[in-house]
C-alpha angles and dihedrals in degrees: 000000000000119000115258141168113274120255126243089252092051091050092049091050094047091051093046093046089049091052090048091052091049091050090049090050094050090044100049110013103047107071138175095028133107124270088243090057090050092047091050087048096055091044090051090047093051092046091049087051090058092044089054092240102122098070096236104086137017126262112285125206118220110217122195115231107178124182112274090246097051097092095055092042093052092044089053090053093045091247133137116245141204111252118226111267097018102157129207101204107142097102093226103107094107091051094049089047092052089054096050093085097044 
């Protein structure tokens, strides 16, 4: 079979299977620690996956896609809003997460 780019469906399944494997690891392989520690661990692992730091998948951008009415609704409530297309692409989510509890 000739090499080709992966499809959207293949990418989705690879991401979801990777998250499932991480969840299995944090559920069964990490022992004698608090539930909070394990929850923080799985969250860190997922963020590291998005950041491309776990060696399994490439970096993934997170792109905001709010409802078209969000801006006006938030303005009307005096709130800030997420602009369409705002992209988190710095690859530092897992680092920021790990510093939140310090």
